[in-house]
C-alpha positions as CSV (number, residue, x, y, z in Angstrom):
1,X,-8.4,47.3,70.5
2,X,-7.7,48.0,74.3
3,X,-5.4,50.2,73.6
4,X,-7.1,52.0,70.6
5,X,-10.3,52.8,72.8
6,X,-7.9,53.9,75.6
7,X,-6.1,56.3,73.4
8,X,-9.0,58.0,71.9
9,X,-10.2,58.6,75.7
10,X,-12.9,56.0,75.9
11,X,-13.0,53.6,78.6
12,X,-11.3,50.5,78.4
13,X,-13.2,47.4,76.8
14,X,-13.8,44.4,78.6
15,X,-12.7,41.2,76.8
16,X,-13.7,37.8,78.1
17,X,-12.9,34.4,76.4
18,X,-15.0,31.7,76.2
19,X,-14.8,28.2,75.0
20,X,-15.6,29.2,71.2
21,X,-15.8,32.7,71.2
22,X,-14.8,36.3,72.4
23,X,-16.9,38.7,74.1
24,X,-15.8,42.3,73.9
25,X,-18.1,44.9,76.4
26,X,-17.9,48.7,75.6
27,X,-19.1,50.9,78.4
28,X,-21.2,53.8,77.8
29,X,-18.8,56.7,76.0
30,X,-21.3,58.5,73.6
31,X,-19.5,59.3,70.5
32,X,-16.1,59.0,69.6
33,X,-14.5,62.4,69.5
34,X,-10.7,63.4,68.5
35,X,-8.9,65.9,70.2
36,X,-8.6,67.3,74.0
37,X,-11.4,69.3,73.6
38,X,-13.7,66.5,72.3
39,X,-12.2,64.1,75.2
40,X,-13.2,66.5,77.6
41,X,-16.5,67.2,76.4
42,X,-17.1,63.4,76.5
43,X,-15.6,63.2,80.3
44,X,-17.9,66.5,81.1
45,X,-21.1,64.2,79.8
46,X,-19.8,61.0,81.5
47,X,-19.5,63.0,84.8
48,X,-23.0,64.7,84.6
49,X,-24.4,61.5,84.0
50,X,-22.9,59.9,86.9
51,X,-24.3,62.7,88.9
52,X,-27.7,62.4,87.7
53,X,-27.3,58.5,88.4
54,X,-27.1,59.5,92.2
55,X,-29.6,62.3,92.2
56,X,-33.5,60.8,92.7
57,X,-34.9,64.0,91.9
58,X,-32.8,65.3,89.2
59,X,-30.3,68.3,89.6
60,X,-30.6,72.3,88.4
61,X,-28.3,73.4,85.8
62,X,-26.6,75.4,88.7
63,X,-26.3,72.2,91.0
64,X,-24.4,70.7,88.2
65,X,-22.6,73.6,87.0
66,X,-21.5,73.9,90.7
67,X,-20.1,69.9,91.1
68,X,-18.1,70.3,87.8
69,X,-14.6,71.2,88.1
70,X,-14.3,75.5,88.4
71,X,-13.0,75.7,85.0
72,X,-16.0,74.5,83.4
73,X,-18.2,77.5,82.0
74,X,-22.1,77.4,82.1
75,X,-21.9,77.5,78.3
76,X,-20.1,74.3,78.4
77,X,-22.5,72.4,81.0
78,X,-25.4,73.6,78.6
79,X,-24.0,72.2,75.6
80,X,-23.3,69.0,77.5
81,X,-26.8,69.0,78.7
82,X,-28.2,69.3,75.5
83,X,-26.2,66.7,73.9
84,X,-27.7,64.2,76.6
85,X,-31.1,65.4,75.7
86,X,-30.6,65.1,72.2
87,X,-29.2,61.4,73.0
88,X,-32.2,61.0,75.1
89,X,-30.0,60.0,78.0
90,X,-31.7,62.8,80.3
91,X,-34.8,64.8,80.2
92,X,-35.7,68.2,81.7
93,X,-38.7,68.3,84.2
94,X,-39.9,71.6,85.0
95,X,-39.3,75.0,83.3
96,X,-37.3,78.1,84.0
97,X,-35.3,78.4,87.2
98,X,-37.5,75.4,88.8
99,X,-36.3,73.3,85.9
100,X,-34.4,70.1,86.7
101,X,-32.4,67.3,84.5
102,X,-33.1,63.9,85.5
103,X,-31.5,60.6,84.0
104,X,-33.7,58.4,81.5
105,X,-33.3,54.9,82.4
106,X,-31.7,52.9,79.6
107,X,-34.3,51.8,76.9
108,X,-36.9,54.2,77.8
109,X,-36.2,56.9,75.3
110,X,-35.6,55.9,71.3
111,X,-31.9,55.7,72.0
112,X,-30.1,52.7,72.9
113,X,-26.4,51.5,72.7
114,X,-27.6,49.2,69.6
115,X,-29.3,51.9,67.8
116,X,-27.2,52.8,64.5
117,X,-26.3,56.6,64.4
118,X,-28.8,58.8,63.1
119,X,-31.8,56.8,63.9
């Protein structure tokens, strides 16, 4: 299972053996996607979430784009931010050039790691 997760570009799951059970923990990874382009998209979303976790007052689009690698276009950043908003992992505050994106705390939005897809 761990090999399949890492070969798909996902974080390695934690496997813990108990007395009479096995616990497998999967860390935040979003949606399982295939192909290098999709892995890059997942990694980009993970990087943005990590940035937002560290920013108390959120970050503007230009700040997020500046902190990502130079080969990431503004359109790619906007797509990743839209995906995070759709998953209710981040929310915008403000409007226009003053808009900032901030991280939603787990359980605050509709989406949680245990929510089935499509709900």
